[in-house]
Structure formats: C-alpha cells, structure tokens
N, C-alpha and C positions, 0 to 999 in steps of 0.2 A: 652315893651311899645311901640313898633313900631305902628304908627297911621295908620293901614290898617285894613279893614274889617276881612280877614282871621285871622289875630293875635288877634284882639280884641274877634273874636268868639272862638278861641282856648282858650284863657285864661279865658274867662266867663265858658266855658263849663268845663275846667279842674277843676276850683274853685267850680263850682256846684257839679260835680261828687266827689271830694276829699276835703271835708270841712276842712279849716284851712290849706291847703297846697297850695304852689304856683308852677307853671310850671317851669321847667329849660330849658336852651337852648337845652338840649339833648332830652327833651320830645318835643320841638317844631320840632326839626329834625326829629324825629320819626313820629310826626304827619303829617310832609310834605311827608315823604316817603310813609305812608299809603294813602295819597291823591293822590300822583303820581301814585301808583299802581291801586287805585280805577280809576283814569282818564283812564287809559288803558283798564281796564276791562270793563268800561263803553263804551268806544269807540269802542271795539270789541264786544259789546253786549254779554260779558260772553265767547266768544269763543276764548279760548287760545291756541288752538291746532297748529296755525301757528306761530312759533317762530319768523319768520321775521316780520310779523304783529305786534306781541307783542313788539318787540324792536323798530319798527317804532312808535307805540303808546306811548311807554315810552319816546322816544326821543322828542315828541312834548311837553311832560310836560304841559299838557293842565289842570292845576289847579291852584288855587290861594294859593301862599305860604305865610306863616306867616312872611317870610323874605322879602317880597315885590316881585317885578318882578324877575322871575326865568325862565332860559332858560339853554340849554346846548349849549356848544362850540363845534367846530369840532371834537374835542378829547373826548367828552362826560364828561368833568368836567363841573360844574355849572358855569354860568356866573351870578354873583349877587354882590350886595352892601356889604360892611363891614362897621361897626359902631363902633365909639368910645363910650365905655360904662364906666359908673363909678358906683361905690357902694355908695348909699346914704340911710340914715335912713328915713323911711316913715311909719307913724303910728305905731312907736315903732319897726319896723321890718327893716331888710336891704334888699334893692332890687337894681337891675340893673336899671340904667337910661340912656337913649340913649343920648348923648351929641352932636353927629354929625356924618353925613356921611363921613367917611374918604376916602374910594375908591368906585366909583360908576362903576358898569358893570365891575367888576374884572374878569379878564381871568387869567389861571395859566401861569406862565412864559414860558412854553414850548409849547404853542399851536400853534405857527407858524411853529414848527418843526415837528408837528405830521403829519404822512402820510395819516391820516383819513380825508382829506381836501374834 
C-alpha cells in the first residue's frame, strides 16, 4: 500500500494478471530486481559485453522502486526506508497496512567500515 506510482502499477498489473491473488513483499522485491536489470540493459542499449559498464549501470539503480527512493551505498547495500506494517482485515481478507516509516534512508551498520568508499 505504499503511495508511489511504481508500487501502484506493480499491484494493479499483478492483480490483473493473477486474478484473485495479491502480490507479496517477495514479489515486489523480484519486480524491483527485474527493473534494476532492465535499467542497466536499457542504459547500455543491450550491449552487456563490458562487465565494468554493466556494474556501473547497475550501481546507478536508475529505476522507480516499489519501495520508494532506492539507491546503493558505498558497500553496494541498498539505502532505503523501512516501514512499520500491521495485518488488518480489509474486504474480508487480511492485508498488510503501512502504519509509519520507521527508518528513513537506512544504511547497514557496517557501511562506514567498508573499504569500497
């Protein structure tokens, strides 16, 4: 239920293709991963022969994530928000409802110790 265009499109497309089913968090992560790869392929016009260019294009993460703003830190871990979610009953079914953003632009605990600065 995150209020951004990428998430709304993902949920609508999923429900249209898989009638009667709802997407999961894992499905959203997979969708993001596919869009990340697509962004690199598009940036390189399909030429994936230079691995350094592929890595650089992937690092840019030039796509709209279902999770909101998404980028990589110096150690290649995502910098992203984390949300507090609750299970609620809606239209006779149980769904996750986002209650709050609990951590904004979270980095992993060891990013400052990483030599990839």
